[in-house]
C-alpha angles and dihedrals in degrees: 000000000000136000141188143181128221135183127206128189109211121189095219136090116277090243091059093048091049092050090049088059098047112019112089093205091057094040087054089059096056101031144276097104137198093045141188109182143129139158099261126115109248096027112143106218136194130197131181093019091309097309085122115035140152145114138287106243101172130020128182105171113248091352114061140008122181119188139178108229131198125186125184111330099335108160093215133022127261116223124237122194119190114191121186130198138157120246125169094340092309131102114241111209113195116193126194119185117187135176095032114159106260094237091055102043096098094047094045092047091052091042091064089060097040103038112015124022094018095058091038091053092047091049094048095046092047090052090053092048092048089057093055 
């Protein structure tokens, strides 16, 4: 099983980044639909019509979200940890993804940029710019 870490600098308040991870109305605006998600421990979530699904296993509002993730027919979940912090008026989102099947590590790593955090970052930063 493989793993990787990534860091994203998002020019948006930490509250907005948090909500983009857990609020289905906001997730619907940047992708991942249809969605079942919230910020409660134990919630079983679904994104992209269930292609990605799992459960929230640790939630610290606006600081940390840990989820079990399944994709396709994985026999056991991978674990995603999102950690948020403020640095120089930006939100730093650190992502750690462990227990990814070896043959999928490269695609999953790139998928975060192309389909998840990348579109979320673009959506959030555009919203901030539109307010100026």
